[in-house]
A tleap script that builds the chain and sets N, CA, C and O, in Angstrom:
source leaprc.protein.ff14SB
mol = sequence {
  NMET ILE ARG PHE ILE LEU LEU GLN ASN ARG
  GLN GLY LYS THR ARG LEU ALA LYS TYR TYR
  VAL PRO LEU GLU ASP SER GLU LYS HIE LYS
  VAL GLU TYR GLU VAL HIE ARG LEU VAL VAL
  ASN ARG ASP PRO LYS PHE THR ASN PHE VAL
  GLU PHE ARG THR HIE LYS VAL ILE TYR ARG
  ARG TYR ALA GLY LEU PHE PHE SER LEU CYS
  VAL ASP ILE THR ASP ASN GLU LEU ALA TYR
  LEU GLU CYS ILE HIE LEU PHE VAL GLU ILE
  LEU ASP HIE PHE PHE SER ASN VAL CYS GLU
  LEU ASP LEU VAL PHE ASN PHE HIE LYS CSER
}
set mol.1.N position { 110.256 152.657 56.561 }
set mol.1.CA position { 109.300 151.816 55.890 }
set mol.1.C position { 108.892 150.667 56.808 }
set mol.1.O position { 109.736 150.070 57.478 }
set mol.2.N position { 107.630 150.369 56.835 }
set mol.2.CA position { 107.125 149.271 57.659 }
set mol.2.C position { 107.422 147.947 56.954 }
set mol.2.O position { 107.104 147.772 55.778 }
set mol.3.N position { 108.034 147.024 57.687 }
set mol.3.CA position { 108.347 145.690 57.158 }
set mol.3.C position { 107.198 144.723 57.399 }
set mol.3.O position { 106.800 143.974 56.507 }
set mol.4.N position { 106.666 144.751 58.635 }
set mol.4.CA position { 105.520 143.910 58.961 }
set mol.4.C position { 104.817 144.431 60.210 }
set mol.4.O position { 105.385 145.180 61.005 }
set mol.5.N position { 103.560 144.010 60.353 }
set mol.5.CA position { 102.732 144.335 61.518 }
set mol.5.C position { 102.261 143.015 62.105 }
set mol.5.O position { 101.802 142.132 61.381 }
set mol.6.N position { 102.376 142.886 63.426 }
set mol.6.CA position { 101.927 141.681 64.114 }
set mol.6.C position { 101.035 142.047 65.286 }
set mol.6.O position { 101.329 142.977 66.037 }
set mol.7.N position { 99.947 141.314 65.435 }
set mol.7.CA position { 99.112 141.376 66.632 }
set mol.7.C position { 99.177 139.994 67.255 }
set mol.7.O position { 98.728 139.012 66.666 }
set mol.8.N position { 99.743 139.930 68.455 }
set mol.8.CA position { 99.941 138.648 69.124 }
set mol.8.C position { 99.405 138.724 70.543 }
set mol.8.O position { 99.440 139.778 71.179 }
set mol.9.N position { 98.910 137.593 71.034 }
set mol.9.CA position { 98.473 137.566 72.423 }
set mol.9.C position { 99.658 137.226 73.315 }
set mol.9.O position { 100.770 137.018 72.831 }
set mol.10.N position { 99.414 137.171 74.623 }
set mol.10.CA position { 100.506 136.921 75.575 }
set mol.10.C position { 101.097 135.524 75.437 }
set mol.10.O position { 102.250 135.299 75.805 }
set mol.11.N position { 100.323 134.595 74.915 }
set mol.11.CA position { 100.816 133.221 74.752 }
set mol.11.C position { 101.627 133.045 73.471 }
set mol.11.O position { 102.247 132.000 73.276 }
set mol.12.N position { 101.632 134.034 72.611 }
set mol.12.CA position { 102.423 133.950 71.383 }
set mol.12.C position { 101.632 133.617 70.139 }
set mol.12.O position { 102.208 133.490 69.058 }
set mol.13.N position { 100.319 133.473 70.266 }
set mol.13.CA position { 99.501 133.212 69.075 }
set mol.13.C position { 99.361 134.498 68.273 }
set mol.13.O position { 98.996 135.546 68.807 }
set mol.14.N position { 99.652 134.401 67.008 }
set mol.14.CA position { 99.518 135.554 66.135 }
set mol.14.C position { 98.070 135.651 65.685 }
set mol.14.O position { 97.532 134.737 65.060 }
set mol.15.N position { 97.458 136.766 66.011 }
set mol.15.CA position { 96.050 136.977 65.670 }
set mol.15.C position { 95.886 137.734 64.358 }
set mol.15.O position { 94.864 137.596 63.685 }
set mol.16.N position { 96.864 138.517 63.998 }
set mol.16.CA position { 96.821 139.251 62.736 }
set mol.16.C position { 98.259 139.524 62.316 }
set mol.16.O position { 99.078 139.940 63.136 }
set mol.17.N position { 98.565 139.296 61.065 }
set mol.17.CA position { 99.908 139.560 60.549 }
set mol.17.C position { 99.802 140.106 59.133 }
set mol.17.O position { 99.049 139.597 58.304 }
set mol.18.N position { 100.565 141.140 58.881 }
set mol.18.CA position { 100.625 141.715 57.543 }
set mol.18.C position { 102.091 141.985 57.229 }
set mol.18.O position { 102.762 142.725 57.948 }
set mol.19.N position { 102.583 141.378 56.150 }
set mol.19.CA position { 103.972 141.534 55.745 }
set mol.19.C position { 104.037 142.389 54.492 }
set mol.19.O position { 103.286 142.175 53.540 }
set mol.20.N position { 104.940 143.359 54.500 }
set mol.20.CA position { 105.127 144.240 53.354 }
set mol.20.C position { 106.411 143.922 52.602 }
set mol.20.O position { 106.759 144.606 51.639 }
set mol.21.N position { 107.111 142.891 53.041 }
set mol.21.CA position { 108.289 142.383 52.333 }
set mol.21.C position { 108.076 140.892 52.117 }
set mol.21.O position { 107.469 140.236 52.964 }
set mol.22.N position { 108.548 140.349 51.027 }
set mol.22.CA position { 108.325 138.917 50.773 }
set mol.22.C position { 109.163 138.045 51.714 }
set mol.22.O position { 110.376 138.217 51.831 }
set mol.23.N position { 108.483 137.103 52.380 }
set mol.23.CA position { 109.141 136.139 53.256 }
set mol.23.C position { 108.508 134.772 53.041 }
set mol.23.O position { 107.313 134.670 52.763 }
set mol.24.N position { 109.310 133.726 53.170 }
set mol.24.CA position { 108.785 132.364 53.119 }
set mol.24.C position { 107.965 132.105 54.377 }
set mol.24.O position { 108.165 132.765 55.397 }
set mol.25.N position { 107.040 131.146 54.309 }
set mol.25.CA position { 106.205 130.836 55.470 }
set mol.25.C position { 107.030 130.421 56.678 }
set mol.25.O position { 106.719 130.809 57.804 }
set mol.26.N position { 108.060 129.649 56.457 }
set mol.26.CA position { 108.907 129.217 57.581 }
set mol.26.C position { 109.604 130.415 58.230 }
set mol.26.O position { 109.741 130.473 59.452 }
set mol.27.N position { 110.040 131.364 57.408 }
set mol.27.CA position { 110.684 132.562 57.927 }
set mol.27.C position { 109.679 133.430 58.683 }
set mol.27.O position { 110.028 134.038 59.694 }
set mol.28.N position { 108.441 133.494 58.206 }
set mol.28.CA position { 107.403 134.260 58.906 }
set mol.28.C position { 107.174 133.702 60.302 }
set mol.28.O position { 107.087 134.462 61.266 }
set mol.29.N position { 107.075 132.383 60.421 }
set mol.29.CA position { 106.867 131.764 61.731 }
set mol.29.C position { 108.047 132.026 62.658 }
set mol.29.O position { 107.873 132.279 63.850 }
set mol.30.N position { 109.233 131.964 62.101 }
set mol.30.CA position { 110.436 132.227 62.888 }
set mol.30.C position { 110.450 133.675 63.379 }
set mol.30.O position { 110.768 133.932 64.540 }
set mol.31.N position { 110.112 134.614 62.509 }
set mol.31.CA position { 110.071 136.030 62.873 }
set mol.31.C position { 109.018 136.276 63.948 }
set mol.31.O position { 109.274 136.983 64.923 }
set mol.32.N position { 107.831 135.691 63.770 }
set mol.32.CA position { 106.761 135.871 64.756 }
set mol.32.C position { 107.183 135.352 66.122 }
set mol.32.O position { 106.909 135.987 67.141 }
set mol.33.N position { 107.844 134.207 66.148 }
set mol.33.CA position { 108.315 133.633 67.406 }
set mol.33.C position { 109.366 134.544 68.056 }
set mol.33.O position { 109.302 134.811 69.256 }
set mol.34.N position { 110.327 135.015 67.264 }
set mol.34.CA position { 111.386 135.868 67.790 }
set mol.34.C position { 110.839 137.193 68.324 }
set mol.34.O position { 111.243 137.644 69.396 }
set mol.35.N position { 109.929 137.812 67.584 }
set mol.35.CA position { 109.354 139.084 68.020 }
set mol.35.C position { 108.572 138.886 69.311 }
set mol.35.O position { 108.669 139.702 70.228 }
set mol.36.N position { 107.803 137.815 69.388 }
set mol.36.CA position { 107.043 137.559 70.603 }
set mol.36.C position { 107.968 137.397 71.802 }
set mol.36.O position { 107.732 137.999 72.850 }
set mol.37.N position { 109.008 136.599 71.664 }
set mol.37.CA position { 109.965 136.399 72.760 }
set mol.37.C position { 110.623 137.718 73.160 }
set mol.37.O position { 110.907 137.950 74.335 }
set mol.38.N position { 110.858 138.564 72.186 }
set mol.38.CA position { 111.517 139.840 72.424 }
set mol.38.C position { 110.635 140.791 73.240 }
set mol.38.O position { 111.109 141.411 74.191 }
set mol.39.N position { 109.368 140.907 72.877 }
set mol.39.CA position { 108.508 141.901 73.535 }
set mol.39.C position { 107.866 141.400 74.824 }
set mol.39.O position { 107.640 142.192 75.739 }
set mol.40.N position { 107.568 140.105 74.921 }
set mol.40.CA position { 106.908 139.584 76.116 }
set mol.40.C position { 107.835 139.605 77.318 }
set mol.40.O position { 107.407 139.937 78.424 }
set mol.41.N position { 109.087 139.259 77.119 }
set mol.41.CA position { 110.031 139.171 78.227 }
set mol.41.C position { 110.644 140.512 78.616 }
set mol.41.O position { 111.448 140.580 79.546 }
set mol.42.N position { 110.276 141.557 77.925 }
set mol.42.CA position { 110.853 142.871 78.182 }
set mol.42.C position { 110.189 143.526 79.381 }
set mol.42.O position { 108.967 143.491 79.526 }
set mol.43.N position { 110.998 144.116 80.229 }
set mol.43.CA position { 110.500 144.795 81.422 }
set mol.43.C position { 109.676 146.025 81.013 }
set mol.43.O position { 110.106 146.785 80.146 }
set mol.44.N position { 108.508 146.233 81.617 }
set mol.44.CA position { 107.667 147.380 81.242 }
set mol.44.C position { 108.308 148.739 81.496 }
set mol.44.O position { 107.868 149.736 80.924 }
set mol.45.N position { 109.330 148.804 82.334 }
set mol.45.CA position { 109.969 150.102 82.592 }
set mol.45.C position { 110.898 150.537 81.463 }
set mol.45.O position { 111.331 151.689 81.428 }
set mol.46.N position { 111.210 149.619 80.531 }
set mol.46.CA position { 112.035 149.966 79.382 }
set mol.46.C position { 111.173 150.587 78.283 }
set mol.46.O position { 109.945 150.541 78.344 }
set mol.47.N position { 111.831 151.167 77.281 }
set mol.47.CA position { 111.092 151.771 76.171 }
set mol.47.C position { 110.403 150.704 75.335 }
set mol.47.O position { 110.683 149.513 75.475 }
set mol.48.N position { 109.516 151.134 74.481 }
set mol.48.CA position { 108.778 150.229 73.598 }
set mol.48.C position { 109.457 150.093 72.242 }
set mol.48.O position { 108.814 149.713 71.264 }
set mol.49.N position { 110.738 150.396 72.173 }
set mol.49.CA position { 111.520 150.273 70.945 }
set mol.49.C position { 112.662 149.306 71.221 }
set mol.49.O position { 113.337 149.403 72.246 }
set mol.50.N position { 112.869 148.384 70.311 }
set mol.50.CA position { 113.954 147.422 70.493 }
set mol.50.C position { 114.527 147.052 69.128 }
set mol.50.O position { 113.790 146.912 68.152 }
set mol.51.N position { 115.840 146.897 69.071 }
set mol.51.CA position { 116.483 146.509 67.817 }
set mol.51.C position { 116.202 145.042 67.537 }
set mol.51.O position { 116.232 144.202 68.437 }
set mol.52.N position { 115.928 144.751 66.268 }
set mol.52.CA position { 115.608 143.404 65.829 }
set mol.52.C position { 116.303 143.166 64.500 }
set mol.52.O position { 115.930 143.733 63.474 }
set mol.53.N position { 117.321 142.314 64.540 }
set mol.53.CA position { 118.151 142.063 63.361 }
set mol.53.C position { 118.714 143.394 62.861 }
set mol.53.O position { 119.409 144.081 63.610 }
set mol.54.N position { 118.430 143.769 61.620 }
set mol.54.CA position { 118.931 145.057 61.113 }
set mol.54.C position { 117.830 146.113 61.094 }
set mol.54.O position { 117.959 147.142 60.431 }
set mol.55.N position { 116.747 145.850 61.826 }
set mol.55.CA position { 115.616 146.767 61.861 }
set mol.55.C position { 115.284 147.119 63.311 }
set mol.55.O position { 116.080 146.892 64.223 }
set mol.56.N position { 114.117 147.664 63.492 }
set mol.56.CA position { 113.675 148.076 64.809 }
set mol.56.C position { 112.231 147.647 64.975 }
set mol.56.O position { 111.435 147.758 64.043 }
set mol.57.N position { 111.884 147.150 66.174 }
set mol.57.CA position { 110.508 146.779 66.479 }
set mol.57.C position { 109.954 147.800 67.463 }
set mol.57.O position { 110.543 148.058 68.513 }
set mol.58.N position { 108.825 148.368 67.110 }
set mol.58.CA position { 108.088 149.258 67.988 }
set mol.58.C position { 106.837 148.501 68.382 }
set mol.58.O position { 106.101 148.028 67.515 }
set mol.59.N position { 106.586 148.379 69.672 }
set mol.59.CA position { 105.451 147.585 70.133 }
set mol.59.C position { 104.707 148.322 71.234 }
set mol.59.O position { 105.233 149.239 71.866 }
set mol.60.N position { 103.482 147.900 71.442 }
set mol.60.CA position { 102.671 148.438 72.525 }
set mol.60.C position { 101.693 147.363 72.940 }
set mol.60.O position { 101.139 146.648 72.106 }
set mol.61.N position { 101.489 147.259 74.237 }
set mol.61.CA position { 100.562 146.257 74.751 }
set mol.61.C position { 99.242 146.932 75.119 }
set mol.61.O position { 99.214 147.915 75.859 }
set mol.62.N position { 98.169 146.391 74.594 }
set mol.62.CA position { 96.812 146.809 74.948 }
set mol.62.C position { 96.093 145.570 75.448 }
set mol.62.O position { 95.870 144.623 74.695 }
set mol.63.N position { 95.733 145.581 76.723 }
set mol.63.CA position { 95.096 144.429 77.370 }
set mol.63.C position { 95.971 143.203 77.139 }
set mol.63.O position { 97.128 143.194 77.562 }
set mol.64.N position { 95.456 142.178 76.487 }
set mol.64.CA position { 96.217 140.957 76.284 }
set mol.64.C position { 96.882 140.859 74.932 }
set mol.64.O position { 97.408 139.801 74.585 }
set mol.65.N position { 96.876 141.937 74.150 }
set mol.65.CA position { 97.451 141.895 72.801 }
set mol.65.C position { 98.675 142.794 72.685 }
set mol.65.O position { 98.714 143.900 73.223 }
set mol.66.N position { 99.666 142.288 71.971 }
set mol.66.CA position { 100.845 143.078 71.643 }
set mol.66.C position { 100.748 143.492 70.183 }
set mol.66.O position { 100.619 142.646 69.297 }
set mol.67.N position { 100.812 144.784 69.938 }
set mol.67.CA position { 100.814 145.338 68.591 }
set mol.67.C position { 102.265 145.675 68.277 }
set mol.67.O position { 102.858 146.528 68.938 }
set mol.68.N position { 102.843 145.017 67.281 }
set mol.68.CA position { 104.260 145.204 66.954 }
set mol.68.C position { 104.428 145.613 65.503 }
set mol.68.O position { 103.798 145.052 64.606 }
set mol.69.N position { 105.289 146.601 65.285 }
set mol.69.CA position { 105.650 147.054 63.941 }
set mol.69.C position { 107.150 146.899 63.777 }
set mol.69.O position { 107.915 147.295 64.656 }
set mol.70.N position { 107.570 146.337 62.681 }
set mol.70.CA position { 108.992 146.283 62.359 }
set mol.70.C position { 109.255 147.341 61.296 }
set mol.70.O position { 108.619 147.347 60.243 }
set mol.71.N position { 110.196 148.234 61.580 }
set mol.71.CA position { 110.467 149.360 60.685 }
set mol.71.C position { 111.974 149.492 60.486 }
set mol.71.O position { 112.768 148.814 61.137 }
set mol.72.N position { 112.339 150.371 59.582 }
set mol.72.CA position { 113.755 150.661 59.359 }
set mol.72.C position { 114.357 151.289 60.606 }
set mol.72.O position { 113.655 151.914 61.401 }
set mol.73.N position { 115.633 151.119 60.766 }
set mol.73.CA position { 116.333 151.577 61.961 }
set mol.73.C position { 116.328 153.101 62.092 }
set mol.73.O position { 116.454 153.623 63.199 }
set mol.74.N position { 116.186 153.813 60.982 }
set mol.74.CA position { 116.240 155.280 61.018 }
set mol.74.C position { 114.873 155.939 61.151 }
set mol.74.O position { 114.795 157.164 61.243 }
set mol.75.N position { 113.804 155.167 61.164 }
set mol.75.CA position { 112.458 155.742 61.234 }
set mol.75.C position { 112.146 156.292 62.621 }
set mol.75.O position { 112.781 155.922 63.608 }
set mol.76.N position { 111.163 157.176 62.679 }
set mol.76.CA position { 110.761 157.846 63.916 }
set mol.76.C position { 109.880 156.926 64.763 }
set mol.76.O position { 108.786 156.545 64.347 }
set mol.77.N position { 110.366 156.576 65.951 }
set mol.77.CA position { 109.657 155.645 66.827 }
set mol.77.C position { 108.343 156.214 67.339 }
set mol.77.O position { 107.339 155.505 67.399 }
set mol.78.N position { 108.345 157.497 67.709 }
set mol.78.CA position { 107.144 158.098 68.290 }
set mol.78.C position { 106.002 158.188 67.289 }
set mol.78.O position { 104.834 158.057 67.655 }
set mol.79.N position { 106.342 158.410 66.032 }
set mol.79.CA position { 105.305 158.448 65.000 }
set mol.79.C position { 104.645 157.080 64.866 }
set mol.79.O position { 103.433 156.993 64.669 }
set mol.80.N position { 105.429 156.017 64.971 }
set mol.80.CA position { 104.865 154.668 64.867 }
set mol.80.C position { 104.083 154.284 66.120 }
set mol.80.O position { 103.109 153.537 66.024 }
set mol.81.N position { 104.483 154.773 67.287 }
set mol.81.CA position { 103.671 154.543 68.492 }
set mol.81.C position { 102.298 155.196 68.342 }
set mol.81.O position { 101.281 154.624 68.735 }
set mol.82.N position { 102.282 156.391 67.775 }
set mol.82.CA position { 101.009 157.060 67.499 }
set mol.82.C position { 100.195 156.286 66.472 }
set mol.82.O position { 98.970 156.215 66.575 }
set mol.83.N position { 100.857 155.713 65.499 }
set mol.83.CA position { 100.195 154.902 64.471 }
set mol.83.C position { 99.522 153.685 65.113 }
set mol.83.O position { 98.384 153.352 64.781 }
set mol.84.N position { 100.228 153.030 66.026 }
set mol.84.CA position { 99.648 151.879 66.729 }
set mol.84.C position { 98.426 152.317 67.522 }
set mol.84.O position { 97.391 151.652 67.494 }
set mol.85.N position { 98.548 153.435 68.231 }
set mol.85.CA position { 97.427 153.931 69.039 }
set mol.85.C position { 96.222 154.270 68.160 }
set mol.85.O position { 95.086 153.962 68.518 }
set mol.86.N position { 96.464 154.895 67.027 }
set mol.86.CA position { 95.382 155.222 66.098 }
set mol.86.C position { 94.704 153.957 65.579 }
set mol.86.O position { 93.479 153.910 65.465 }
set mol.87.N position { 95.494 152.936 65.267 }
set mol.87.CA position { 94.946 151.659 64.804 }
set mol.87.C position { 94.041 151.039 65.870 }
set mol.87.O position { 92.970 150.522 65.555 }
set mol.88.N position { 94.473 151.091 67.125 }
set mol.88.CA position { 93.665 150.549 68.222 }
set mol.88.C position { 92.381 151.356 68.388 }
set mol.88.O position { 91.321 150.774 68.618 }
set mol.89.N position { 92.452 152.671 68.277 }
set mol.89.CA position { 91.239 153.498 68.368 }
set mol.89.C position { 90.263 153.175 67.242 }
set mol.89.O position { 89.053 153.137 67.465 }
set mol.90.N position { 90.771 152.944 66.050 }
set mol.90.CA position { 89.906 152.586 64.922 }
set mol.90.C position { 89.241 151.235 65.169 }
set mol.90.O position { 88.047 151.074 64.918 }
set mol.91.N position { 90.011 150.265 65.661 }
set mol.91.CA position { 89.433 148.957 65.996 }
set mol.91.C position { 88.382 149.089 67.097 }
set mol.91.O position { 87.334 148.446 67.033 }
set mol.92.N position { 88.657 149.918 68.105 }
set mol.92.CA position { 87.687 150.148 69.175 }
set mol.92.C position { 86.387 150.726 68.629 }
set mol.92.O position { 85.297 150.312 69.022 }
set mol.93.N position { 86.514 151.662 67.743 }
set mol.93.CA position { 85.323 152.274 67.162 }
set mol.93.C position { 84.550 151.270 66.299 }
set mol.93.O position { 83.320 151.224 66.337 }
set mol.94.N position { 85.275 150.479 65.534 }
set mol.94.CA position { 84.651 149.524 64.628 }
set mol.94.C position { 83.960 148.392 65.384 }
set mol.94.O position { 82.840 148.013 65.042 }
set mol.95.N position { 84.620 147.850 66.411 }
set mol.95.CA position { 84.084 146.711 67.147 }
set mol.95.C position { 83.382 147.105 68.442 }
set mol.95.O position { 82.891 146.225 69.148 }
set mol.96.N position { 83.316 148.382 68.779 }
set mol.96.CA position { 82.760 148.839 70.056 }
set mol.96.C position { 83.510 148.169 71.211 }
set mol.96.O position { 83.011 147.231 71.834 }
set mol.97.N position { 84.690 148.660 71.477 }
set mol.97.CA position { 85.592 148.145 72.512 }
set mol.97.C position { 86.159 146.788 72.099 }
set mol.97.O position { 85.702 145.741 72.558 }
set mol.98.N position { 87.149 146.828 71.235 }
set mol.98.CA position { 87.739 145.634 70.641 }
set mol.98.C position { 88.422 144.758 71.694 }
set mol.98.O position { 88.977 145.247 72.678 }
set mol.99.N position { 88.360 143.467 71.456 }
set mol.99.CA position { 89.100 142.507 72.275 }
set mol.99.C position { 89.669 141.444 71.335 }
set mol.99.O position { 89.392 141.441 70.136 }
set mol.100.N position { 90.454 140.558 71.894 }
set mol.100.CA position { 91.097 139.525 71.082 }
set mol.100.C position { 90.080 138.649 70.359 }
set mol.100.O position { 90.304 138.250 69.216 }
set mol.101.N position { 88.966 138.348 71.019 }
set mol.101.CA position { 87.943 137.492 70.407 }
set mol.101.C position { 87.311 138.135 69.179 }
set mol.101.O position { 86.919 137.438 68.243 }
set mol.102.N position { 87.211 139.466 69.180 }
set mol.102.CA position { 86.698 140.146 67.988 }
set mol.102.C position { 87.598 139.881 66.775 }
set mol.102.O position { 87.110 139.676 65.663 }
set mol.103.N position { 88.886 139.888 66.999 }
set mol.103.CA position { 89.820 139.639 65.897 }
set mol.103.C position { 89.783 138.187 65.455 }
set mol.103.O position { 89.974 137.888 64.277 }
set mol.104.N position { 89.534 137.274 66.405 }
set mol.104.CA position { 89.511 135.850 66.077 }
set mol.104.C position { 88.215 135.467 65.347 }
set mol.104.O position { 88.258 134.819 64.301 }
set mol.105.N position { 87.081 135.865 65.892 }
set mol.105.CA position { 85.802 135.413 65.341 }
set mol.105.C position { 85.221 136.340 64.286 }
set mol.105.O position { 84.326 135.932 63.545 }
set mol.106.N position { 85.693 137.552 64.197 }
set mol.106.CA position { 85.215 138.488 63.176 }
set mol.106.C position { 86.345 138.879 62.244 }
set mol.106.O position { 86.445 140.029 61.818 }
set mol.107.N position { 87.193 137.913 61.932 }
set mol.107.CA position { 88.368 138.173 61.111 }
set mol.107.C position { 87.980 138.736 59.743 }
set mol.107.O position { 88.692 139.578 59.196 }
set mol.108.N position { 86.872 138.284 59.198 }
set mol.108.CA position { 86.462 138.737 57.882 }
set mol.108.C position { 86.131 140.236 57.856 }
set mol.108.O position { 86.151 140.856 56.793 }
set mol.109.N position { 85.828 140.817 59.023 }
set mol.109.CA position { 85.518 142.243 59.089 }
set mol.109.C position { 86.762 143.106 59.165 }
set mol.109.O position { 86.749 144.243 58.693 }
set mol.110.N position { 87.857 142.582 59.759 }
set mol.110.CA position { 89.042 143.419 59.977 }
set mol.110.C position { 89.989 143.429 58.815 }
set mol.110.O position { 91.025 144.093 58.868 }
savepdb mol mol.pdb
quit
């Protein structure tokens, strides 16, 4: 089960966040900070799956954005990597080659 989805830039600004479990705002900010630190500092030669608390984060970097999904520890990582890729393809089709600015200035469309 997906716990949350985060789209963050390299500086750590969250451009899009969707939570499927109830969290307080302070906890959301803490989670976003921790996930960003986890994926940004990771060597690209390692896998795109990393344990996070009692769950697992699957992430992928496209240009300057990190797409991160937090899922249950037993879920299939490759299926979620495909899910991230499909989401990026849909955004590309919708925005005609999506970039971070499209998400910032056209937030009402996404």
